[in-house]
N, C-alpha and C positions, 0 to 999 in steps of 0.2 A: 504494500500499499504506500502511495505517495502522499506526503503531507505538504500543505501550502506552507510557504515561507513564514507566515506569521505564527503558525503552530510550531513549526521546526524551531523557530527562534525561542519560543517559550520553553521548549524541551532543553535546548542547549543552555539557556540562561539558568534554568533550574539545576543544571549540572555544572555551573560555575564558569560558563563562558559569557563574557560581557556582550550585551546587545545595546542598541539605541532604544530610546523611548519610542513606542509605536502603538498605534490604535487601529482597529479594523473598522471600516465604514462600508455600507452597502448602497448609500445614496450620496449624491454630490453635496447636499445640504449639510450632512454630518461632517464632511471634509472641512467645510467652512467653520463649523463649531470647534472641531479638533484643532485647526490651525490657529484659531483665535485663542483657545485655552493654552496652547503651547507657547504662543507668542513669539515664535522664531520661524525663519524659513524652513520649509518642509519638503521632504521627498515624498512623491506620491507614486505608488508602485502597484501595478496590477498583480493580483494574485491568481496565478495560473500554474498548472502542473507541467509546463513545458518550458523549454529554454528559449533563448533569443528574444525575450520580451523587451530588453533595452533597445535593440536594433528595430524592433517593431513599433517603438513609440509607447511602450507600456510602462516606462519609468521616466517621470518628469518632475520638475521642481517648481515651487511657488513661493513667492516672498511675502504674500499678504493673504489674508483669509478669503478676500474676493477672488484672487488669482487661483487659490486652492479649489474654490467651487468650479471655476471654469475648466481647470485641468482635470478635475475628478469627473466632471460631466463629460469631457471628451474621451477619457479612458474607459469609463464604465460602458459596457456593451460592445466595445471593439473586439475584433477577432484576432487572436494570436495563434497561428498555426492551427486554425479551425477550432480553437477553444475560446468560448465567449467569456469576457471578463465580467464577473458578477460582484466582486468585492475587492476593496483596496486596502493597502496598508499605508498609513500616514506616519511617517517618521521625521524626527529632526534631521535637517540636512547637515551632514557631517563635514567638518573641515579635514579632508583626507591628505595626509602627508605622503603615504605610500600604500601600495596594495600587494597582498600575497595570496597564494592559493594553498589550501590544504584539504585533503579528503582521506576517508578510509572506506575501502570496499572489498569485495571478494575477488581475488585473482583466480579465475576458473582454471587456468592452465596449471598453476602450482597447487591449487586447492588450499591456499593460505590467504589470510588477510593481508592487504597491501595498502600502505600508506603512501600517498603521492603528495609532494609539496613543491612549490615554486615561488620565487621571488617576483614572478610576474602574475599578479591576480587580475581579475576583471575581464579576462579573455576566456574564450572557449578553449578548454583544456585539450580537446581533440585536435584543434587547429594547431595549437602550440606544440603538441606531440609530433605533428607532421613537419612543421617549419623549423622548430628548434627543440628537439627532443632532449638535448643535453641540458636544457634549463629545467627539467622536471626530475626531481629526486624521487626514486622508488625504493621503498623499504618494506621487506616482508617480515611478518612477526610469527612467532610460534604460538598458536592458540592455547597451548598448555601453560605457558608462562605469561602470555599477554605482552603489553608494551610497558617497559620499565621507564620511570621518569627520566633517567639519564639518556635513554634512547631518543626521547623526545627532543632533548636539547641537542643531541648529535645531529639529528635531522635538520633542526634549526640552523646549526653551524654550517651543514653542507649546502643549504640553499644560499648562504652568504649574508645572512642578516648580521648587523652590527653587534658587537659583543655585548652591549648594554641590553639588547633585546633578546639574547639567546635564551635566558631563563624564562621570560614571559612567553615567548613563542613556543618553547619546548613544553611549557604548562598547558598551553591551548592545545597542542597536538596530543598530549597525553590525555586530557580531558575528553577530547573528541573520540579517541580510541575507546575510552570507558563508556561513552554513550553508544558506540558501535556495538560493544559487547553486551551492555546492560539490556538493550532493547532488541536484541536479535536483528540488527539492521543489515541491509544489503548494501546501502550507501549512506554515508554522512559526509557532507561537503560544506565548506565555507569558501565562497568565491564571490566577491573578494573578502579576505580578512584584512581589515583596514587598520592602518596606523593613524591615530589622531594624537593631539596633545595630551589626552587622557589615557592613552595606551592602545593596546589592540582590542578591537571590537569586531564582531561578526557583522559584516555589511550585508550579507546574504546567508541563506541557509537552505540546504537540501537534505531531505530526510526521507529514506525509503526503507520501509520495514517488511520483512517476510510475513506475508498474509497469515500463514499457518501458525505463526507465533503470537497473534494478536490476543488470543484467549489469556495469555500470561500478562498482558499489558493493558489492563482496563483503564488505567490512567491516560493512555494515549487515546483510547476510543472516546473517553469523556471530553477530551480537548476538541473533538470534531463537532460537538454541540454548541451552537452559537446562541447568545442571548437574544430574545426579541428586542426590537427597537424600542426605545423608551418614549418616543413621541412619534406622532403621525403628522407628516408635513406635506402639503400640496401647494404648489406655486399657482398663483392666479394672475390676472391681467392688470390689477389695480396698483394702488400705492400706499395703502393702510394695511399693515400687517395685523392679522387677527389671531390672538392666542387665547385658548380657553381650556379649562380643566374638565374635559368631557366633550364628546362629539356634539351632543345636543346643545350645550352651552356655547360652544365655538360657532356652530351654525346660527344660533340665535344672535350672537354678537355680529356675525356677518350680515344677517338680515337688518340689524339695527343700523349698521354703517350704510347699507344700501338705502334704507328708509330716509336717512338724513342727507342723501345725495352723494355719498362717497363710494369708493370702489375698493373692495378687499384685495390685497396683494398676496395674502397667504391664508390658507386653513392650517392651523397648527394646534393639535389637540395633545395636551400634555398629560392627559389621563386623570383619573379620579384620586390618585394618591401621590401626586407629584411632590418630589422632595426639592430641597434647596438646589441640589446639583442639577436636577432636571430643568428647573426654572432657569438656572444659569445657562444650560445648554441650549434651550429653546430661544432665549433672547440673543445668545451668540449667533444663532442661525439668521434670525430676521434682521438684526442690526448690521450684519455683513451681506445682506441681500440688497443689491444696489437700487432696485426700483422702490424700496420702501422709504417713504417720507416721514410716516408717523407709525408708532406701534400702539395698538389697542390691546391691553391685557385685561381679560375678562375672568375674574376668579370669584367663584362662590365656594367658600371654604366648608368642606365636610370632612372627609378623610384628609384632603389637602389642608394644610394649616396656614393660615394667613401670615403668620410671622416667618415661616420658611420661605413663603413667596417673597416677602419684603426683602429678606436677606439675599435671596437669589437675584433680585432686581438691583439692589445696591451693588453687589459684586460685579454683575454684568456691565452696568453703566460705568463703574470705575475702570474696568479693564478695556472697554471698547474704545478703539481709536476713532471710529466713525460716530459722530454725535447725531443721534436721532431722537426727536422728542417722543416721550412715552406717556400715554393716558392710561390710568390704572383704575379699574373697578375692583375694589377689594372689600369683601365682607365675609362673614362666617366664623368659623372656628378660630379663636385667638385673634379676632380682628383688632382688638384694642392694641395689643402688642405689635401686630403687623402695621397698623396705621401709625403708631408711635415711631417705629423704625423708619418709615417713609418720611414722616415729618422731620425727624432729626437729620435726614440726609437731604432734605429740601426737595423731595419728590412729591408732587401733588397726586391726590387720589380722589376718587368718588366712591359713594356706596351704592349709587344708582346706575344701572347699566345703561339706561336711556340717556342720562346726563353725560355719562363718560363717552358714549358713542357719538353723540352730538358734538362734544368738545373735541373729539379726535378728528371729525370731519371739518369742523371750523378751523382747527389748527392746520390741517393739511392744505385747506383752500388758501389760508393767509401765506403759506410758504410758496404757493404757486402764483400768487398775485404779483 
């Protein structure tokens, strides 16, 4: 069984190999939210089980949350060697000083595990084996004894890394071999293994496990189950973002905007038990969606607590570089505390949905005047 890069990296990291911060998204709007939360340039990487995605345009970079949306929207759904891109990995864009290659697989001819390493990473190893085979170090191991730590350092020395990196590189090679053995893998590969100012980090990860051994690795099977999206987001043609806690309340908020002469830019349902983090995520989406001129947040607290909503709003507005006016209808559970938090932050609110919707439309019209 082949595992996507994002899953392979979780496994590698669990076993001591450093990785970059990364988050999986299934829709372009989530890429905007993640890029906003990370606050740094990001790499947007198609998650497919085939190689050559970089050459096919499946890996691109974004400097802003708005650009992250455009890039993610472009990559999602594209075909890479007949495989459709259904989800993405959003990672911090690394400052790469140099790249290496390291893998462990099974050599069918010798019937032994084989470690391959090279000081030239980021290229297809098959092509390098043809053009410059001398640049690939091959090292067979005895399954009875496995790979000893000093052997990892010896491989690092042979590929020509500088002396200050030999111990760290040897440690990565040794850990990769432990993963190979522990999970009954057919192939484990890091290409590229990148050197940054923080040290060596797995820039990519390939992980293939023998199918017949999966019954011994329930933890791997569990990693294949993804969490349901925390919010439901639909883009519309207007300029007032509508957010509500529950589909019915969100639709009612949209009707109120239309009734007062406005046009909704989004339908965004944060659900009936939205937490502070979900409020933050939802606002990050709409604040970085370019057509939005005003945000109308319509919350009737039940399971959702008004104070959690207020704290999420304050955090989102503090972090957002794009300043968009927000009109909030906030009432229900813990409304006094929620309203107090908004007042202290200087954020106006209403308890009437009708008044809040009317105010949002009036504000939007004044911005267009």
